[in-house]
N, C-alpha and C positions, 0 to 999 in steps of 0.2 A: 292768838297764841297757839302753839303746837308743841308736841312732845320734843321734836328736834330743836325748836327755838330755845325751849327751856334747858335741854340737855347741853346744847352747844354754847350757851351763854356762860357756862361754868367751865367749859373745856378750852384749853389752849389750842389744841388741834381737834378737828372734828372726826378723828379717826384714831384707831388703836396704834398710834406711832407717836414717838416724842418729837417735839420740835427740833431739838438738837440733832436728831438723826436725819431729819429732813434737810436742815441746813448743812450738814456735812456732806450729803449727797449732792446738793446743788453746788457746793464749793468744788467738788470734784470736776464739774463741767468747765470751770474756768471762765464762765460767763460774768460780765460785769457791765459797767456804765455803757448804755447805748444798745444793749441786747434786748430782745422782745420776748415776751412770755405770754402764755395763756394759762389761767388757773380755772379748770373745769370743776364745777361744783364747789365754789369757793366757800360756802357755809358761812362761818363768822368772819371770814377774810383774813385771819391771822397769817396764813401762808402767803397770800397775795401781798399783804402789807410788808412782811419780811423780805419777800423778793425785791420790793421796791426800796425798802429803807436800807437793808444790809448789803444787798448786791447791786443796787442801782438799776434794776431792770424796769422797763416800761411794760406794764401788766394789764392784760385784758381779762378781767374776772367774769366768769359766767355763773349764773345761779338760776335754776328753774323755778324754785319755790319762792313765791313773792314774800312770804313771812321771813324766810332766811335771808333773802335779798335786803329786806329792811334792816335786819341786824348787821349784815355786811356793810350796807351803806353807812350806817351809824358808826361803825368801827373805822371805816376808811376815812371818814370825815374827822373823827376824833384824833386819828393818827397824823392828820394834815397831809395826806398823800393823794389827794384828789387829782392832782396834776400828773401823777405817775400810775395811778390805778383807775381804770375805767371799769364800770360795772354794767353788765347787760343782763336783763332778765329774759331768758329764752332757753330753748333747747340747745344743747351743745352742738349737735350736728348742723343746725341751721346757721349758728355763728361761724363754725369752722368753714362751712361751704362758701361764705362770702368774705372771709379774711385771707390775706395772703399768708404764705408760710412764715413761721416764727423760729426763734432759737431754742425755745424750751416750752414744753407743755407739761403742766402738773395736773395729774388726774388721780384723785384719791377718793376711793369709794363712790365712783361715778355711776350714772345710769344711762344706758343707751347712747354711747358716744358715737355710734355709727348711724343712728336713726333707723335701725332695722327692728327695734323692739327688744329683742333678747339676743344680742350678738354673741357668737362664740368668742372665746378669748383672742383667737387669731384674727377674726373679723374686726374686733375692736382695735386691735394694734394696727392693722392695715389702714383703717380709717384715719387714725391719729397720725400715722407716718405720712399721709398725704399733706398734712398741714405743718410739716417740719422742714426746715431748710436742710440741704445736704450738710452733714456734720452736726445736725441739731440733736436735741436731747428730749427724752420722754422720762419723767419721773412718775412711775405708775404704782399705785398701791390699792390692794383690794383683798377681799376674803380669800383665804387659802385653806383648802381642806387638808387638815392635819392627818386624817385617816378617812377611810371610806365612810360617809355618813349614812345613817338609817335613811330609808327612802322618804319618810315624812319629813325629816329635817331638811333633806336636799330640796324637796318640793317647796317648802315654805321659804327657805332662804334664797332659792333661785327664782322667786316670783318675778323679779325684774331683770336679774342678770344671771349669766351662766358663769360658774366658778370652776376652778381646778386646783390641783395640788401644786406644790413649789416646782417640781419637775415639769408639770404641764404648763405653768405660766412661762417658764424659761423656753420651753419648746415652742410655745405659740409665738413668743417674741422673735425667736430666731427664724421661724417659718414665715413671719411677716417681713423679714429683712432686717430686723434690728440686731445690733451687737449688744450682748448682755454684758454690761460693765460690772454690775454688782447686784446682789439680791440678798434679802434677809427677811426672816420671819420674826415679828415682834415677840420678845420674851413674854411668857404667860402673865407675869405680874403687870406688864404694861397693858395687856389686853384686859385683865381683870379690873384694873383701875379705870380704864376707859368705860367699860360697861357699868361698873359700880357707880362712877361718878354721874353718869347719865341717868340711870335709874333713880339714884338718890335725889338728884335735883328735881326730878319729876314728882317724886313722892312728897318732898318738902313743899313744892309749889301747890300740890293738891291739898295738902294739910292747911295751907294758908288761904286757899281759894276754892273751897269745896263746892261752892254753888256758882262759880264763874262760868260764863259761856265757854263751851268747849271742853269743860272739866271731864265729861264722860268720855270723850274721845281720847283725851290725854291719859286718863286712867287705863283705858282699853290698850293703848299703845305701850304704856309702861308695863302692864301685865304681860303683853305679847312679847316684848323684848326681853323681859326678865325670864320668861319661860324658855325662850329660844337660847339665850345665853347659858342658862343653867343646864339644860338638856344637852346643848351642843358644846359645852366647855372642852370636851376631849377631841372634838372634831373641827372646830372653827378657829382659825387664826387669822392674822393679818400680814400680808407680804408686801415689801417695798422693793421695787426694782428700778434701777437706773439703766436706761437703754439709750443707745446711740444710733442715729440714722447715718449710715455710711456716706462718705463724701461721694 
């Protein structure tokens, strides 16, 4: 068990964005039956399942965390979409390097998509564009700085990824050769619900399992996430961008 596993079992989407918003963005691509997609950091597999069920896509789901992959696998099996959603437990860069180009990549809250460790926003986009067909699509979502954060908050939040503000994400996408079709920052109430649900789920699990293996680690992570979210509420948002690889 882990903090993420507990938090994302109660969430529809493993990020601060609503499923309806994601579905509307995918609908804009016009992709349907026979199209191919990669879902990087599939988490609880909700997005991968919807890509298969609602849009008829063949989806390669990637998840690095084996604990989260176990949750994703159980959800995929329960949805009965094993024939349309394959799950690989590996680093995204390794999978992308051996797969052919696809029609759509969904990357929400991902880590190290380029294999460089802490890629810049532009480097991450360049790496993903290589795995898209001409005219293909990238649905990208990640942390957006709403205002210049205090140095300690930036240091903690950017331990694994480098982030930027809304203008910065758009500029990085354009510099990588993408057309920016649309972009939006999630409303504050959506972000608050995401963080609140995650922390509340962890606290409830700890109350029910105070002596369970891993409880100390889960409590530490819950405390850390709550501190970051409370301190960073005026600085941290979540941006969603629909990008197109030119023909």
